[in-house]
C-alpha positions as CSV (number, residue, x, y, z in Angstrom):
1,M,0.0,0.0,0.0
2,E,2.8,2.4,0.9
3,D,4.6,1.5,-2.3
4,L,1.5,2.3,-4.4
5,R,1.1,5.6,-2.6
6,Q,4.7,6.6,-3.4
7,R,4.3,5.7,-7.0
8,L,1.1,7.8,-7.3
9,T,2.5,10.8,-5.6
10,Q,6.0,10.9,-7.1
11,P,6.6,13.2,-10.2
12,S,5.8,11.7,-13.5
13,V,8.3,11.3,-16.4
14,E,6.6,14.2,-18.2
15,S,6.9,16.6,-15.3
16,K,10.6,15.7,-14.9
17,Q,11.1,16.3,-18.7
18,E,9.3,19.7,-18.4
19,A,11.5,20.7,-15.4
20,S,14.7,19.8,-17.2
21,G,13.5,21.6,-20.3
22,K,12.8,24.7,-18.3
23,V,16.3,24.5,-16.8
24,I,17.9,24.1,-20.3
25,S,15.9,27.0,-21.7
26,Y,16.8,29.3,-18.8
27,L,20.5,28.4,-19.2
28,A,20.3,29.1,-23.0
29,I,18.5,32.5,-22.4
30,T,21.1,33.4,-19.8
31,L,24.0,32.5,-22.1
32,I,22.6,34.5,-25.0
33,G,21.8,37.4,-22.8
34,G,25.2,37.3,-21.3
35,L,26.9,37.3,-24.7
36,V,24.8,40.2,-26.0
37,A,25.5,42.2,-22.8
38,T,29.2,41.4,-23.1
39,I,29.3,42.7,-26.7
40,L,27.4,45.8,-25.8
41,I,29.6,46.6,-22.9
42,F,32.8,45.9,-24.8
43,L,31.8,48.0,-27.8
44,T,30.6,50.8,-25.6
45,W,33.8,50.7,-23.6
46,K,36.0,50.8,-26.7
47,G,33.8,53.3,-28.5
48,I,34.0,55.9,-25.8
49,A,37.7,55.6,-25.3
50,L,38.4,58.2,-27.9
51,F,36.4,60.8,-25.8
52,T,37.3,59.6,-22.3
53,G,40.9,58.5,-22.7
54,N,42.1,60.6,-25.6
55,H,39.9,63.6,-24.7
56,Y,38.7,64.1,-28.3
57,S,35.7,66.3,-28.7
58,L,32.5,64.4,-29.4
59,W,31.1,67.3,-31.3
60,E,34.1,67.5,-33.6
61,F,33.9,63.8,-34.1
62,L,30.3,63.8,-35.2
63,S,30.3,67.1,-37.1
64,G,33.9,67.2,-38.6
65,I,34.3,66.7,-42.3
66,N,38.0,65.7,-42.4
67,W,39.2,62.2,-41.6
68,Q,43.0,62.2,-41.4
69,P,44.2,59.6,-38.9
70,S,47.8,60.5,-39.5
71,D,47.2,64.0,-38.2
72,H,44.8,62.8,-35.5
73,I,41.8,64.5,-37.2
74,F,38.7,62.4,-37.0
75,G,35.6,63.8,-38.6
76,A,33.0,61.1,-39.0
77,L,30.3,63.2,-40.7
78,P,31.2,62.2,-44.3
79,M,30.9,58.5,-43.5
80,I,27.7,59.0,-41.6
81,A,26.2,61.0,-44.4
82,T,27.3,58.5,-47.0
83,S,26.0,55.5,-45.0
84,F,22.5,57.1,-44.7
85,S,22.5,58.3,-48.3
86,V,23.2,54.8,-49.9
87,T,20.8,53.2,-47.4
88,L,17.9,55.6,-48.0
89,L,18.4,55.6,-51.8
90,S,18.6,51.8,-52.0
91,G,15.5,51.4,-49.7
92,V,13.4,54.0,-51.7
93,I,14.2,52.2,-55.0
94,A,13.8,48.7,-53.7
95,L,10.5,49.1,-51.8
96,P,8.2,49.9,-54.8
97,L,9.7,47.1,-56.9
98,A,9.4,44.6,-54.0
99,L,5.8,45.7,-53.5
100,V,5.0,45.2,-57.2
101,V,6.6,41.8,-57.4
102,A,4.9,40.6,-54.2
103,I,1.5,41.8,-55.5
104,A,2.1,40.0,-58.8
105,I,3.1,36.7,-57.2
106,T,0.4,36.6,-54.5
107,E,-2.5,38.2,-56.2
108,I,-2.2,38.1,-60.0
109,L,0.0,35.2,-61.1
110,P,-1.2,31.6,-60.8
111,S,-0.2,29.5,-57.8
112,T,2.4,27.6,-59.8
113,A,4.3,30.9,-60.2
114,Y,4.6,31.2,-56.5
115,K,5.9,27.7,-56.1
116,F,8.6,28.5,-58.6
117,L,9.5,32.1,-57.8
118,Q,9.4,31.9,-54.0
119,P,12.4,29.4,-53.8
120,T,14.2,31.5,-56.3
121,I,13.8,34.7,-54.3
122,E,14.9,32.9,-51.1
123,L,17.9,31.6,-53.0
124,L,18.8,35.2,-53.9
125,V,18.5,36.2,-50.2
126,G,21.1,33.6,-49.3
127,I,23.8,34.7,-51.8
128,P,26.9,36.0,-50.0
129,S,27.5,39.7,-50.2
130,V,30.9,39.3,-51.9
131,V,29.1,37.9,-54.9
132,Y,26.9,41.0,-55.2
133,G,30.1,43.1,-54.7
134,Y,31.8,41.2,-57.6
135,V,28.8,41.7,-59.8
136,G,28.9,45.4,-59.0
137,L,32.7,45.5,-59.7
138,T,32.5,43.7,-63.0
139,V,29.1,44.8,-64.4
140,I,27.7,47.9,-62.6
141,V,30.9,50.0,-62.3
142,P,31.9,49.5,-66.0
143,F,28.3,50.3,-67.1
144,L,28.3,53.5,-65.0
145,R,31.7,54.5,-66.3
146,R,30.6,54.0,-69.9
147,F,27.4,56.1,-69.6
148,F,28.3,58.7,-67.0
149,G,32.0,59.0,-67.2
150,G,34.5,59.1,-64.4
151,T,35.7,56.0,-62.6
152,G,32.3,54.4,-62.2
153,F,33.0,54.1,-58.4
154,G,30.8,56.1,-56.1
155,I,27.5,56.4,-54.3
156,L,25.4,55.4,-57.3
157,A,27.4,52.1,-57.8
158,A,27.0,51.3,-54.0
159,T,23.3,52.1,-54.2
160,C,22.8,49.7,-57.1
161,V,24.6,46.9,-55.4
162,L,22.7,47.4,-52.1
163,F,19.5,47.6,-54.1
164,L,20.2,44.2,-55.6
165,M,21.1,42.8,-52.2
166,I,18.0,44.0,-50.3
167,L,15.4,43.6,-53.0
168,P,15.0,39.8,-52.5
169,T,14.8,40.2,-48.7
170,M,12.2,42.9,-48.9
171,T,10.2,41.0,-51.6
172,S,10.2,37.7,-49.6
173,M,9.0,39.5,-46.4
174,T,6.4,41.4,-48.3
175,I,5.1,38.2,-49.9
176,D,4.8,36.7,-46.4
177,S,2.8,39.7,-45.3
178,F,0.4,39.5,-48.2
179,R,-0.1,35.8,-47.7
180,A,-0.9,36.4,-44.0
181,V,-3.9,38.5,-44.9
182,P,-7.0,36.3,-44.3
183,K,-8.7,35.0,-47.4
184,Q,-12.0,36.2,-46.0
185,Y,-10.9,39.8,-46.6
186,R,-10.6,39.0,-50.3
187,N,-13.9,37.2,-50.5
188,A,-15.7,40.0,-48.6
189,S,-14.3,42.6,-50.9
190,A,-15.2,40.6,-54.0
191,G,-18.7,40.0,-52.6
192,L,-19.2,43.8,-52.3
193,G,-18.4,44.2,-56.1
194,A,-14.8,45.5,-55.8
195,T,-12.4,44.9,-58.6
196,R,-9.2,43.0,-58.1
197,W,-7.2,46.3,-58.1
198,Q,-9.6,47.8,-55.6
199,T,-9.2,44.8,-53.4
200,I,-5.4,45.0,-53.6
201,S,-5.1,48.7,-53.0
202,R,-7.9,49.2,-50.4
203,V,-7.9,45.9,-48.5
204,I,-4.8,43.8,-48.9
205,I,-2.1,46.5,-48.8
206,P,-3.6,48.4,-45.8
207,S,-4.0,45.0,-43.9
208,A,-0.4,44.2,-44.6
209,K,1.0,47.6,-44.0
210,S,2.9,46.7,-40.8
211,G,4.6,43.8,-42.6
212,I,5.5,46.0,-45.5
213,L,7.1,48.6,-43.3
214,T,8.9,45.9,-41.4
215,A,10.3,44.6,-44.6
216,M,11.5,48.1,-45.6
217,V,13.2,48.7,-42.2
218,F,14.8,45.3,-42.2
219,G,16.2,45.8,-45.7
220,M,17.5,49.2,-44.9
221,A,19.1,47.8,-41.7
222,R,20.9,45.2,-43.8
223,A,22.0,47.9,-46.3
224,F,23.3,50.2,-43.5
225,G,25.5,47.5,-42.0
226,E,26.8,46.0,-45.3
227,A,30.6,46.3,-45.6
228,L,32.3,44.1,-48.2
229,A,30.0,44.7,-51.2
230,V,29.9,48.5,-50.6
231,Q,33.7,48.6,-50.1
232,M,34.3,47.0,-53.5
233,V,32.4,49.7,-55.5
234,I,32.1,52.9,-53.5
235,G,35.7,54.2,-54.0
236,N,36.6,54.5,-50.3
237,T,37.3,58.2,-50.2
238,T,36.6,59.8,-46.9
239,V,35.1,63.1,-48.2
240,M,31.7,64.6,-48.0
241,P,29.5,63.2,-50.8
242,T,28.8,65.8,-53.4
243,G,27.3,63.7,-56.2
244,L,26.1,60.3,-57.0
245,M,29.1,59.5,-59.2
246,H,31.7,60.8,-56.7
247,S,33.7,58.4,-54.6
248,A,32.9,58.2,-50.9
249,A,33.1,55.9,-47.9
250,T,30.7,54.5,-45.5
251,L,31.2,53.6,-41.8
252,T,31.6,50.0,-42.6
253,S,34.1,50.5,-45.5
254,V,36.3,52.7,-43.3
255,L,36.2,50.1,-40.5
256,T,37.1,47.2,-42.7
257,T,39.9,49.0,-44.5
258,G,41.4,50.7,-41.5
259,I,41.1,48.3,-38.5
260,G,44.0,46.1,-39.7
261,N,46.3,49.1,-40.1
262,T,46.1,50.4,-36.6
263,V,47.6,49.4,-33.3
264,M,45.2,48.5,-30.5
265,G,44.9,51.3,-27.9
266,T,46.1,54.1,-30.2
267,I,44.0,57.1,-30.9
268,S,43.5,56.0,-34.5
269,N,42.3,52.6,-33.4
270,N,40.0,54.2,-30.8
271,A,38.5,56.4,-33.5
272,L,37.6,53.3,-35.5
273,W,36.0,51.7,-32.4
274,S,33.9,54.9,-32.1
275,L,32.7,54.3,-35.7
276,A,31.8,50.8,-34.7
277,L,29.8,52.2,-31.7
278,I,27.8,54.4,-34.1
279,L,27.0,51.3,-36.2
280,L,25.9,49.5,-33.1
281,V,23.6,52.4,-32.0
282,M,22.1,52.6,-35.5
283,S,21.5,48.8,-35.6
284,L,19.7,49.0,-32.2
285,A,17.7,51.9,-33.6
286,F,16.6,49.9,-36.6
287,N,15.6,46.9,-34.4
288,L,13.6,49.2,-32.1
289,L,11.9,50.7,-35.1
290,M,11.0,47.2,-36.5
291,R,9.5,46.3,-33.1
292,L,7.5,49.5,-32.9
293,V,6.2,49.0,-36.5
294,S,5.2,45.4,-35.8
295,R,3.5,46.3,-32.5
296,K,1.6,49.0,-34.1
297,G,0.4,46.6,-36.8
298,V,-0.7,44.1,-34.2
299,K,-2.8,46.7,-32.4
């Protein structure tokens, strides 16, 4: 009798598995949180060393237009302006095309087209950035040089490469947003006598607005943090951008080209870590913006 009572009151195998699963989950969350916190603390500590250890002016760093590490002059404004320029231009160009392609695949073309095109788009999303950079270097730059003159390197070439990179990502996310719209919305609109275009423009797009905005922000975040592909076609000249065909440099291109040529702890190395801190802040801002857009869409 006592043995039967113990067997009935002791924890079951399922409850033990649930307890062990919770422990593993908490450990994984703690590990990931610790790694993220370590990265944030390390980048912040290294990024502010230019201002706390070397006593360089924060205002001069953010507003200066000259970047001359050999003379200890660090003006990050040209790189910041160029990074935002190529990001905004590529996003503005890619979003309408992604929207058109997503509408065609989900609302106009037959279902067989979706089965063929969706894997193709996802394949383009996974292509390494160096491949896009090579295409820009061998196709886009000579094309721009032939039709616009100059070297072909510059903001326009970087914008074209980033446009090619983020278009598949934005298209794929937009397609998922359209497919998430309930079919009842389409049936109700058709039942009220609306045409296909009226249904698309007044029902489907407004219903998927948050997903479309999230796709745009996600694509622009990827464009802002891209390094290798941009470095191959932008020219890497640390001057204020004055035209689409002029060479310039982004935050990531200056980091990748300069970090290997400096000594850890020097003022030039600290300046590059400050650029990395700006990139970190902007990445966090893009993530926060995506969360706000998604939450607004849920409400």
